[in-house]
N, C-alpha and C positions, 0 to 999 in steps of 0.2 A: 570483423571482417570487414573486407572491401565489397560490400555487396554489388549486385547489378541491376540498374534501373531499366525501368520501362515506360520513360515518358511518352506522353501522347504526340502523334505525327505530326508534323508543323511544314509546310511546303515552304521552301526556301525563298520563293519569291513573296509569300504573304509574310514571312518573318521578315525580309528585308524591309518590304515595304512598311511595316509597321513600325520597325525600328528607326525608319527615316523620319518617319512623322513625328518622333518624339522629340522635343530640344531638349539639350543638356541641362538646360535650367531645371527642366521636370524631374532629371534625376538627381540633381541637387538639392530640390525641396522636399524630396520624399521622407516622409518620418522613418524612424526606425533605424538609424545608423548608417543610412546610405550617403553618398558622396557628399560633402558640404562645403569647406572651407581647408587651406593647408596653409603650412609652416613658413617660417624664412628659408628653411633649407630649401624650399620647393618652391614658393611662391615669391617673386622679388618683390610684392607688396605685402606681404608679412601673411599674419592669421593663422589659421590652425585647419589643418586635415582630419576629416571625423570620417573615417573608415570603417564600412561595414562589412563584418567579416562570416559568410555564410558557412555552416557547417552542420552535420545532423547529430553526431553521436556525442550524448552527454555526458557518457563517460570520459570523453577526450577534453570537456570543457575545462577541467582544473588546470590539467596541462597546457592547453592551449592560452589560458590566462595568465600561466606564469610566463610562457614565451612572450604574449605581448607585453607584460609589464617590463621584461628586459629588453625588448625593441624599443619601448617609449624611454628606456634610460638614455639610449643613444639618440633618439629623437622625441624629444617632448615635445615638440609640437605637432606632432602627430596623435590623435586618438583613436582606438582601435575599438569597436563595438562586436560582441559576438552576436550573431544571428542564430539562434539554435532553431532548425527546423526539423521535425520527425522524418527519418528517411522515406516513410511512406508517402509523404507530402512533398519533399523535398525537390524531386525534379518537375511536377507539374508547378509548384508556386515559381521554381526559380523560371522557368519557362515563359510562365505567365509575367512575373515581374520584369524581364528583359525585354517583352514586348511592349510593357506598360510603362517602363521606365525606372521603375522601383529595386531593381535588381541591387545585391550588395556589390560592394567595389571589388570584392577579393573571395573568392567560394572555392568550395573543394570541388575537385572535378575528378572522374574515373575515366579509364580506358574506353569502356562502351560509348561514351558520350563526347569523346575529344574531338572526334572527325567532324561530326555533325554540328557542334558549336563551332567550330574552326572554320568549316565551310562557310556557314552563315554570316562571319564576320562579328560574332558576339564577342570573343577574345583580342585581348591585347598582344599584339606579335611580340615575342621576347627575345631573340636571336640577337639583333643588334644590342639592345640594352645590354644584355648578357654580356655581348664582347665588350661592349664599353666598359664595362664593372669589372672586366677580367674573371668572368666565372664560366666554367666551362663542364660545371656538373660532372666533372669524373669522378667525385667523390659517392656518384651514387651508381645503381648498378646499371650498367650499359643498356640493356634491353628495358628496363623500366624508363630511362629518361627518353629512350625513342620512341616509346608508348605516346609518349605527350609531345610528337613530333605531328606535323601535318604539310605533306608537301615540301617538305623539307626546313620548316619554321617550327622553333620550338615556342609550345604554348603554355606550358605548364611546369614548373619546376617540383619535383617530387618532395615529399614531406614522409612517406614512410611506405613499406610495402610488406607483402606476405607471399608465401610459398604455401603448399600443403603439407602437412606432417601426419605421422599415423598414432593415433592414439589407442591405447589398449588397457583393458581392465586387468591388474594384476591376481586380484582374488580370482577373477575366471581362470585364469591362465593356471595359476597355482592348483586349484581345485582339479583340473584337468591333467596336470604336471605336464604342462607346456612348456620348452623354454620362452623367454621371452623375446620379441621381436628384435632384430637387429639391422645393421647395414647388409647382409647377407641374406635377407629374406626377399623370396619371390612371390610370384602369385600363386604358385602352388603351395608355399608356406603357409598362405592366406586360408587357401582353401581350405588345406588340411587341418589348421587349428579349428577353424569356423565349424566343421564336422564334429569336432572333438566337442567343444563347448555349447554345439547346440541343443536346445533343451525344450522340447515344444509343450512338455507339461507345466515350464515355468515361464514360458512365452521368452526364452531366451535367443536373441541370433547371434549367426557368427559374425556377421561384418555387415556394413551399409554398403549396399550398392544404388544407393538414392538417385532418382534422376536432380541430383544437383550439379550444375555445368562445373562450378570452379572447385569444388571438392571432389567431385567423382568423375563427371562425363570426360571433362579436357585431361586429368592427369592420366586418366586409363587410355585416350586416345595416343596420346603423346609417349605414354610407355610403350607401346605396341607401334611406335614409329608412323603414327597416322597423324592427320592434320584436319583440322576446321578449316580454315582458310588456305586455298593455294593458290597463287598467281591470279587472283582476283576472281577464284570461282569456287564452290562448295567442295571440301575434301570428305564430304560425309559419304560419297559413293566408292571411296577407295579401301580396296581390301584391308589393309591394315587399320584404317579407322574401325571399320566393321568389326575388326576384330577385338579391338580395346573395348565395344561396345559389348560384345559378345563375353566377356569375362563378365561383365556385370548382370547381363540379363540371365546368363547360365547359372549364376549364384540364385539368382531367385527361383529359378527354374527347379534348382535342387533343393530348395528350401532351406538354404543357408544365410539368405538374407530376405530382410521383409521386401515385398511389393511395391508399387508405389500407392497402391491404396491405403496400407499399412503407415507407410513413411508419409504420404501427405496429412494423415493426423497426427504423428509425433514426429519432431526433428530427430535426425540421427544424434545429436548433442544431448537432447533430453532423454532420449533413449539410453544412451552410454550414461548418463548421469545417474538414472533410474536403476542402474544394474541390469537392463534388457538387453545391451548391445556388448560385444566382447572388443569391437575393433570398430573403427570410424576413422575417415579423413577429416582432418580440420584444420581451422586457419588459426593465426597465432592467437586472435582474439577469441576464440572458442575455449580457448584455455582461461579466461578469465573468470567466468561463472564456476566452472569445475575446480580451480584454485580455490574459491571462497569458501566452497561447502569441506571442510576438513576431512571427513569420510571419504566423499568421492576423491580430494586430494591425495589421501593415503594410498588410493587402490589404481590410482592411473600413472599409466608410463606414456612417454611419447620417444618415438624413433623417426626415423626417415622413411620416405613411402618405399614400399616393396617394389621391386622393378618387375615389368614385364620382358619385353625382349630387349629392354634396356631401361636405364633409370631414367625417370621423368617426373617432372611435376610443371606447376603453371605458377608463374610470378605476375603480380598486378600490386597495385598500391596508388594511394592518392597523390593527386597534386595538386597545389595552389595556381589558380590563375586569375587573371585580372580581367574585369569586365570592360570591353572596348571602350565603351561610353562614359567612364569614370573621368570627370575633368580634371582628378590629378595624378595621373600616371606616375609621375615619378616617385610620390609618396608611396604608391601601390606597389609598384616594383622593388623599391626598398624594403617592404614588409616581406613580399612573396621571397625576395635573395635572403632576409633574415630569417624566414620561416624553413629556407632550404638549408641552412647553416647548420655549423656544429655544435653551437649551443642548443638550438631548438631541438636539435636531434638527442643530445643530452638530456635535457629535460622530457622528451616524450619518452625516451627510455626509462629512466626513473620512476616514470608514472607507472611502468607495468600495463597499459593498457592497448600499446601499439610497437611494432617493431620500425624504429626511426630507419630511412633507407640512408642516410650520412654515413661512411665507413668510418668505424672505429667509434661510433657512439651506441653499439647495440648491447655492451657489456652489462649496463645498467639494466637494460630489458630482462637480460638472462638471469642476472643477480636478483631480480623481482620475484622470480619463482624459481629456487633452486632445486626444488624436489623434481621438477619436470626437466627434462632434456630439450630445453629451447633452440639450443644450438641445432637440433635437427633441421630447422626452418632456414637457417643461414649455409648450412653445408648444401644446401641443394640448389645454391641461386646458380652456381657455375653450368649446371645440367637444365635449368630451369628454361620453359619456352614462355614467351610472351603472351599474356591474355589474348585472344583472338578479336579484334574488333573491325569494323568499318564505319562509313558513315550511318548507315542504317541498320547498325547491329540490334538495337531493340525489337525492330522487325522479324528478321531472321530467328532471334533468340527465342520469340516467342514461338517459331513454328517448331523450334527443337522439343520444346515439353509437347506441343499439341500432336508433333508428329510421330515422335519416339515413344509417347506415353503408352500406346496400344502393346508395346514389346515388352514393357514392364510389369504387366500384371502375372506372370508365371506359367506354367504349363498350359499350354493352348493359346499363348500370344500370339501376336502378329509376329512372324520372323524377323528377326532384327536387320538382317538384309535386305528386306522388303521396306521396310519402315527407314532405313539410312539411304534408300536409293530415292523414297519418295521424298524424304527430306532436301537431299542434294539437288533435285529438280526444281523445287519450289525456292530454295535458297538462290539458285543461280539466276531465277529471272528476277530476284530482289536486287541481288549485286549489280547484274547487267544492266540496273537502271540508275546506279551509282555514278556511272561514267558520263549519262547522257547531259 
């Protein structure tokens, strides 16, 4: 998955003042693979560049190391050391190390944080350097490339992407004699099938309507023609947005989907793998654990998301960014460009752990799980909506869970219309401050 972080807020003035107080030498001297020396291709006086590469997914380490090894064949004067930090502490540690001067030279970035880090001058602008090197990033999905722009400047080069697809339990469908989902399915098909497979005695639910932004909330909103952000304001008060959310809360009210209390204890993927959920929306890497279990693999199917009033899903992905305070930007940019190229994409695809964003490199990813129709993730790119984000994404995303939660309990919950209106009002206060 490409998960969403919630780092602690840092005031711009405080962050910039702290950064300004850290000499470049401090970053160079920090242990653990942070910037050190560079090679003759990047420094006139020779030497070696020792680049620290920050990431959080241990499953991707073998593929990333293989990409690094290939990069070093072309740049033997550059050493790259992976700095693995668990996702639970990645953003806090990164934020602290940027302020203190020990951040990696190159590190993973996602959409919810790109505007914040870019605005605070912590990332190296890449537009001029990419033009200098003749790179347009046209091989990556355009809406993914644009996710990593801020005020017209490119700050990140995509490495992978994800949309959301529809996982279903073949055994439960066979037992209920329901045809498997395909591209013709709509929300009504989902509700009808959920009613057929629902078995309270066995604690089997039809599908997941979890309070999960990327998998459930945003796709439902986009499938109903709604929006999360619109012209610098919240879209949650729009009737189309409310209608998308109502599709989810209505299923909970009908006892076709677990409520917020049940899904908080057990994630949808775990319920699905345990045979307690017939359908759920999943990311490409949600297939990894499912595929490893032969029994679960045999009963799992994957399809495009059913349509609401239209087809819709959300696209997100990770990008590599460069620490603005690295003493060796040329070596770092060369590494980031290589990571966003064809060979790196092919290596990532072969690993089967992530869907590479470079066009034409996805086949190896599809071949890694031939029993699943992983093509479903790619098929949805043309109508996917970019993951919604702003400078203070973490603040208003926390509000989403807190304010919408009371409508996710089941019968007697606060009406979704009321929760959505309250959320829109609070989000607008946060968004208004971003322009100050």
